[in-house]
C-alpha positions in Angstrom: 13.9 27.7 -10.9 15.0 24.4 -9.5 12.3 22.5 -11.3 13.4 24.2 -14.6 17.0 23.1 -13.9 16.0 19.6 -13.1 13.9 19.2 -16.2 16.7 20.7 -18.4 19.2 18.1 -17.1 18.6 14.4 -17.1 20.8 12.3 -14.9 19.6 8.9 -13.8 21.3 6.7 -11.3 20.3 3.3 -12.5 20.4 0.0 -10.8 19.7 -2.1 -13.8 21.5 -1.8 -17.1 21.1 -3.8 -20.3 23.6 -6.6 -21.2 26.3 -6.1 -23.8 26.3 -9.6 -25.4 26.6 -8.4 -29.0 29.0 -5.5 -28.8 31.9 -5.5 -31.4 34.2 -4.1 -28.7 33.2 -6.8 -26.3 33.5 -10.5 -27.2 30.1 -11.9 -28.2 30.0 -14.4 -25.3 30.9 -11.7 -22.7 28.3 -10.1 -20.5 28.4 -6.6 -19.1 29.5 -8.1 -15.7 32.3 -10.0 -17.5 33.4 -6.8 -19.3 33.4 -5.0 -15.9 35.5 -7.8 -14.5 37.9 -7.5 -17.4 38.2 -3.7 -16.9 38.8 -4.4 -13.2 41.7 -6.8 -14.0 43.2 -4.1 -16.3 43.3 -1.8 -13.2 40.1 0.1 -14.0 37.9 -0.7 -11.0 34.3 0.0 -12.2 32.4 -1.7 -9.4 31.8 -0.5 -5.9 33.6 -2.6 -3.2 30.5 -2.9 -1.1 27.8 -5.5 -1.6 25.5 -5.2 -4.7 22.4 -4.4 -2.6 23.8 -1.1 -1.2 26.4 -0.2 -3.9 26.3 2.8 -6.1 26.3 1.2 -9.6 26.3 3.8 -12.3 25.3 7.2 -13.8 23.1 7.3 -16.9 23.1 10.3 -19.2 20.5 10.9 -21.9 21.7 12.3 -25.2 20.3 13.3 -28.6 23.5 12.2 -30.4 25.3 9.1 -29.0 28.0 9.4 -31.7 29.4 12.5 -30.0 29.7 10.7 -26.7 31.4 7.7 -28.4 34.1 10.1 -29.8 34.4 11.8 -26.4 34.8 8.7 -24.3 36.5 6.4 -26.8 38.8 8.7 -28.7 39.6 11.4 -26.2 39.2 9.9 -22.7 40.2 6.4 -24.0 37.6 4.9 -21.6 37.0 1.1 -22.1 33.6 0.2 -23.4 31.9 -2.2 -21.0 28.5 -2.1 -22.6 27.2 -1.6 -26.1 23.5 -2.3 -26.9 21.5 -1.1 -29.9 17.7 -1.8 -29.8 16.4 -0.9 -33.3 13.8 1.9 -33.3 14.0 2.1 -29.5 17.4 3.2 -28.1 21.2 2.8 -28.1 23.3 2.4 -24.9 27.0 2.7 -24.4 28.6 2.0 -21.0 32.1 3.3 -20.2 34.3 2.6 -17.2 36.0 5.9 -16.5 38.1 6.4 -13.3 36.2 3.7 -11.5 32.8 5.1 -12.4 30.4 3.3 -14.8 28.9 6.0 -17.0 26.1 4.8 -19.3 25.0 7.0 -22.2 21.6 6.4 -23.7 20.0 7.8 -26.8 16.2 7.3 -27.1 15.7 6.9 -30.9 12.0 7.8 -30.7 12.4 10.9 -28.6 16.0 12.1 -28.5 16.8 14.3 -25.5 19.8 16.6 -25.3 21.8 16.0 -22.2 21.5 19.5 -20.5 24.0 20.2 -17.7 25.7 17.3 -16.1 29.0 17.6 -14.2 31.0 14.8 -12.7 34.0 15.8 -10.5 37.1 13.9 -9.5 39.9 14.8 -7.1 43.3 14.2 -8.6 46.9 14.6 -7.3 48.4 16.1 -10.4 46.1 18.2 -12.7 49.0 19.2 -15.0 50.0 15.6 -15.7 46.4 14.6 -16.4 45.9 17.7 -18.7 49.0 16.7 -20.6 47.8 13.1 -20.9 44.3 14.0 -22.0 45.4 16.7 -24.5 48.0 14.3 -26.0 45.3 11.6 -26.5 43.1 14.3 -28.0 45.7 15.5 -30.5 46.4 11.8 -31.5 42.7 11.1 -32.0 40.4 11.3 -35.0 38.5 14.0 -33.2 41.5 16.4 -33.6 41.2 16.0 -37.4 37.7 17.5 -37.5 36.9 21.2 -38.1 37.0 23.5 -35.1 33.2 23.7 -35.0 32.8 19.9 -35.0 35.6 19.4 -32.4 33.9 22.0 -30.1 30.7 19.8 -30.1 32.8 16.9 -28.7 35.4 18.3 -26.3 36.9 21.5 -24.9 39.6 21.9 -22.3 39.8 24.7 -19.7 42.3 25.1 -16.9 41.3 27.3 -14.0 44.3 27.9 -11.7 42.4 29.5 -8.7 39.0 28.0 -7.9 37.5 28.0 -4.4 35.9 24.9 -3.1 34.6 25.7 0.3 37.5 27.0 2.3 40.1 25.4 0.0 41.8 26.7 -3.2 42.0 24.3 -6.1 43.5 24.0 -9.5 40.7 22.8 -11.8 40.7 21.2 -15.2 37.4 21.2 -17.0 36.9 18.8 -19.9 33.6 19.8 -21.5 32.0 17.2 -23.6 28.8 17.0 -25.7 25.6 18.8 -24.9 26.6 20.3 -21.6 28.3 17.2 -20.2 31.5 18.0 -18.3 34.1 16.2 -16.2 36.0 18.3 -13.7 39.3 17.4 -12.1 40.3 19.3 -8.9 43.7 19.4 -7.3 44.4 20.9 -3.9 46.8 23.9 -4.1 
């Protein structure tokens, strides 16, 4: 059972990520490290405070359709792009700095793989304010103009007012993204 779950979900913690020298969203001369520094200066710390040899660097997610993730991260979550690389006939990479975590999305163009189940969780102090912020950005985005069926492939919101986490009761906001990817936000009750 566990092997089946592991093979259905592909999450890679990666220590080396391609450079983003040629991204339209990133100035041509700027490297991925420069883009991360820029994000850090804008108050979006996307690098662990510990030394590079023992720091958690990023999460990499595989997808069969990178465009869905671009809409999810860029239009709905409004996460800054810190990496953009397209290798013709090989793969495409997008790196996003979201709440201090570098999330890299990769589509293998030769053998596209759907994401499977991936869940990233954050503790927040005010789920209601975050829900309002995210849903407002969603309603103002190009994603909101799509058909219900197409929107559902990109993002879905669900508030759970009574979720148990160990011995604590939480309010939980789930923001489901493409292909089984989800970001959860928990607030202590």
